[in-house]
C-alpha positions in Angstrom: 31.3 -11.7 -33.7 29.9 -13.1 -36.9 31.7 -16.2 -38.4 31.1 -17.6 -41.8 32.8 -20.0 -44.2 33.5 -20.3 -47.9 31.5 -23.1 -49.6 33.4 -26.0 -51.1 34.1 -24.8 -54.6 37.7 -25.4 -55.8 40.0 -28.3 -56.5 39.2 -31.7 -55.1 36.5 -30.1 -53.0 34.7 -29.1 -56.2 34.5 -32.8 -57.3 32.4 -33.4 -54.2 29.8 -30.8 -55.4 27.0 -33.2 -54.8 27.5 -32.6 -51.1 27.5 -28.8 -51.1 23.9 -28.7 -49.8 24.9 -31.0 -46.9 27.8 -28.7 -46.1 25.6 -25.7 -46.1 22.9 -27.1 -43.9 25.3 -28.6 -41.3 27.1 -25.3 -40.9 23.9 -23.3 -40.6 22.7 -25.7 -37.9 26.0 -25.4 -36.1 25.6 -21.7 -35.9 27.6 -20.2 -38.8 26.4 -16.7 -39.8 27.3 -16.7 -43.5 28.4 -18.8 -46.5 30.5 -17.5 -49.4 31.5 -18.1 -52.9 34.2 -16.7 -55.2 34.8 -16.6 -58.9 37.4 -18.1 -61.3 36.3 -18.3 -64.9 39.5 -20.1 -66.2 43.0 -20.9 -65.0 45.3 -20.0 -67.8 48.1 -22.6 -68.5 50.6 -19.8 -69.2 49.3 -16.8 -67.3 50.3 -13.3 -68.2 49.6 -12.4 -64.6 49.9 -14.9 -61.8 47.8 -15.1 -58.6 48.6 -13.1 -55.5 51.8 -11.6 -56.9 53.2 -14.9 -58.1 53.9 -16.1 -61.7 51.6 -19.1 -61.4 48.0 -19.9 -60.6 47.2 -22.4 -57.8 46.3 -25.9 -59.1 43.1 -25.7 -57.0 41.8 -23.2 -59.5 41.9 -25.8 -62.3 38.6 -27.2 -61.0 35.9 -24.6 -60.0 32.2 -24.8 -59.4 30.0 -21.9 -60.7 29.5 -19.3 -57.9 25.9 -18.3 -58.8 24.7 -21.9 -59.0 26.3 -22.6 -55.6 24.5 -19.6 -54.1 21.3 -20.9 -55.5 21.8 -24.3 -53.9 22.7 -22.8 -50.6 19.7 -20.5 -50.8 17.4 -23.4 -51.3 18.6 -25.5 -48.4 19.2 -22.9 -45.7 16.9 -20.4 -43.8 19.1 -18.1 -41.8 22.7 -17.6 -43.0 23.7 -14.7 -45.2 24.8 -15.7 -48.7 27.8 -13.7 -50.0 30.0 -13.5 -53.0 33.7 -12.5 -52.5 34.0 -11.7 -55.2 32.2 -11.8 -58.6 34.2 -10.2 -61.3 31.5 -7.8 -62.4 32.9 -6.8 -65.8 32.9 -10.4 -67.0 29.1 -10.5 -66.7 26.3 -9.0 -68.8 24.4 -6.8 -66.4 20.9 -8.0 -67.3 21.9 -11.6 -66.8 23.8 -10.8 -63.6 20.8 -8.9 -62.2 18.5 -11.8 -63.0 20.7 -14.4 -61.3 21.3 -12.3 -58.2 17.6 -11.4 -58.0 16.8 -15.1 -58.1 19.2 -15.8 -55.2 17.8 -13.0 -53.1 14.2 -14.0 -53.8 14.8 -17.7 -53.1 16.7 -16.9 -49.9 14.1 -14.4 -48.8 16.6 -11.5 -48.8 19.9 -13.0 -47.6 22.2 -12.1 -50.5 25.4 -10.1 -50.1 26.7 -9.5 -53.6 30.4 -8.6 -53.6 32.2 -7.5 -56.7 35.7 -6.8 -58.0 37.6 -6.3 -61.2 39.8 -9.4 -61.2 43.4 -9.7 -62.3 43.5 -12.3 -65.1 43.7 -11.0 -68.7 42.9 -14.5 -69.9 39.6 -14.5 -68.0 38.6 -11.3 -69.8 39.6 -12.8 -73.1 37.5 -15.9 -72.3 34.5 -13.7 -71.6 35.3 -11.6 -74.8 35.6 -8.4 -72.7 38.5 -6.0 -73.1 40.9 -6.0 -70.1 41.2 -2.2 -70.2 38.9 0.3 -68.4 38.0 -2.4 -65.8 37.2 0.2 -63.2 34.8 2.1 -65.5 33.2 -1.2 -66.5 32.6 -2.0 -62.9 31.0 1.4 -62.2 28.7 1.1 -65.2 27.8 -2.5 -64.2 26.8 -1.3 -60.8 24.8 1.6 -62.3 23.0 -0.9 -64.5 22.2 -3.2 -61.6 20.9 -0.2 -59.6 18.6 0.7 -62.5 17.3 -2.8 -63.0 16.8 -3.4 -59.3 15.1 -0.1 -58.4 13.1 1.1 -61.5 10.4 -0.3 -63.8 10.7 0.0 -66.7 14.4 -0.2 -66.4 17.3 0.5 -68.8 20.8 1.8 -68.8 23.1 3.4 -71.4 26.8 3.8 -70.7 30.0 3.9 -72.6 30.9 0.3 -71.9 27.6 -1.2 -70.7 24.1 -1.0 -72.1 20.8 -2.5 -71.2 17.7 -1.8 -73.4 14.7 -0.4 -71.6 12.5 -3.3 -70.4 9.9 -4.3 -67.9 11.6 -5.2 -64.6 8.7 -6.1 -62.2 10.5 -8.8 -60.2 12.7 -7.0 -57.6 15.0 -8.4 -54.9 13.5 -8.9 -51.5 16.0 -6.4 -50.0 14.9 -2.9 -50.7 15.9 -0.7 -52.3 18.4 -3.4 -53.4 20.8 -5.9 -51.9 23.9 -4.3 -50.2 26.8 -3.9 -52.6 30.2 -4.9 -51.2 33.4 -4.3 -53.1 36.8 -5.9 -52.8 39.6 -3.4 -53.3 43.1 -2.4 -52.0 44.1 0.2 -54.6 43.5 3.9 -53.9 41.0 4.1 -56.7 39.1 1.0 -55.5 39.0 2.2 -51.9 37.8 5.6 -53.0 35.0 3.9 -55.0 33.9 2.1 -51.9 33.7 5.3 -49.9 31.7 7.0 -52.7 29.2 4.3 -53.5 29.5 0.9 -51.8 27.7 -0.5 -48.8 30.7 -2.5 -47.6 34.3 -3.5 -48.1 35.8 -7.0 -48.5 39.4 -7.0 -47.3 41.6 -10.1 -46.7 43.4 -11.4 -43.6 46.1 -14.0 -44.4 46.9 -16.6 -41.8 49.8 -16.6 -41.2 50.3 -13.0 -42.2 52.7 -10.1 -41.8 52.8 -8.7 -38.3 51.8 -5.2 -39.6 48.7 -6.4 -41.3 46.3 -5.0 -38.8 47.8 -1.6 -39.1 47.6 -1.8 -42.9 43.9 -2.8 -42.7 43.1 0.2 -40.5 45.1 2.5 -42.9 43.1 1.2 -45.9 39.8 1.6 -44.1 40.8 5.1 -43.3 41.0 5.9 -47.1 37.5 4.5 -47.4 36.2 6.7 -44.6 37.8 9.8 -46.0 36.2 9.2 -49.4 32.9 8.6 -47.7 33.0 11.9 -45.9 34.1 13.7 -49.0 31.0 12.2 -50.8 28.7 13.3 -47.9 28.3 9.8 -46.6 28.6 8.5 -43.0 31.5 6.0 -42.9 29.6 4.0 -40.2 27.1 3.0 -43.0 29.9 1.1 -44.8 30.3 -2.4 -43.5 33.4 -4.6 -43.5 33.5 -8.4 -43.9 37.0 -9.9 -43.6 38.0 -12.9 -45.6 40.4 -15.1 -43.7 42.7 -17.0 -46.1 44.3 -19.9 -44.3 47.6 -21.3 -45.6 48.2 -25.0 -45.9 49.5 -26.6 -42.7 48.2 -23.8 -40.4 47.1 -24.9 -37.0 43.4 -24.1 -36.4 44.2 -22.6 -33.0 46.3 -20.0 -34.8 43.4 -19.2 -37.1 41.0 -18.7 -34.2 43.6 -16.6 -32.3 44.3 -14.4 -35.3 40.6 -13.7 -35.8 40.2 -12.8 -32.2 43.2 -10.5 -32.3 42.2 -8.8 -35.5 38.7 -8.2 -34.1 40.1 -6.8 -30.8 42.6 -4.5 -32.6 40.3 -3.2 -35.4 36.8 -3.4 -34.1 35.8 -5.4 -37.2 33.4 -8.1 -36.2 32.3 -9.9 -39.3 34.6 -12.7 -40.7 34.4 -15.6 -43.1 37.1 -18.3 -43.3 38.3 -19.9 -46.5 39.6 -23.5 -45.8 40.5 -24.3 -49.4 44.2 -25.1 -48.6 43.6 -26.7 -45.3 42.3 -30.0 -46.5 41.6 -31.9 -49.8 38.2 -33.3 -48.8 34.8 -31.9 -48.0 34.7 -33.9 -44.8 38.0 -32.5 -43.7 36.7 -29.0 -44.6 33.6 -29.5 -42.6 35.4 -30.9 -39.6 37.8 -27.9 -39.6 34.9 -25.4 -39.9 33.0 -27.1 -36.9 36.2 -27.0 -34.8 36.7 -23.3 -35.5 33.1 -22.5 -34.8 33.3 -24.3 -31.5 36.5 -22.5 -30.6 35.3 -19.1 -31.5 31.9 -19.5 -30.0 33.3 -21.0 -26.8 
């Protein structure tokens, strides 16, 4: 079983950003398999759409470190762990700039990048990026097409309905060939079908504590991906799964470990990363919890 952790990025943990490199190196030395970032551009004061089905946005999102910068820091101070994004909101980024940043991380880390993308849920974030909130799925597809072109051809260029990149020289490529594996976060039928058609992996979520039927729901959703893959002439076994474990405040760490073990046993999924954002306010507390979980799951 692979076990990774989210990097300190939000809330009071973000204000300890000077110690992110320390956090990354300690966890790699302790045996973690991966380190992850997410993306929040802004936290609207009066959101049109709240977070996770609520009317509000968590206060922790009021302070956020940049995900691409954090990946670069982690790439520079580690040698082995995979470096993932779960997720970058692809339509908020200009493809040429996004390709350059992700190529940089993959080159600096010697091929350890796992870029994960989604379409987001906040209209205000799109407004802040000056991108229309409509046609997000199409914008995601075109952004992925543009990244593919930039990463695999030279000269490279792309012309779509929503995204364009002028033809240009693109000599610096990622270390991973033909390109880094593309993972997508999705739960809707359209998003799951997109994964089956074109992605290298899926990024679902396991809440702890969570509904008792969550495992069955995960398997049902994965089934939609597999059916779409077969319809596209792809082997579903070529599509990976990395499960994000969202831990609620006040949850006992033993319950977290037991949940991961049960989900792995019941689904066959064997790649997890744990987000400890709500477990503790401090980086030291976050690191201590991560080390305890590693010890428990590795024992």
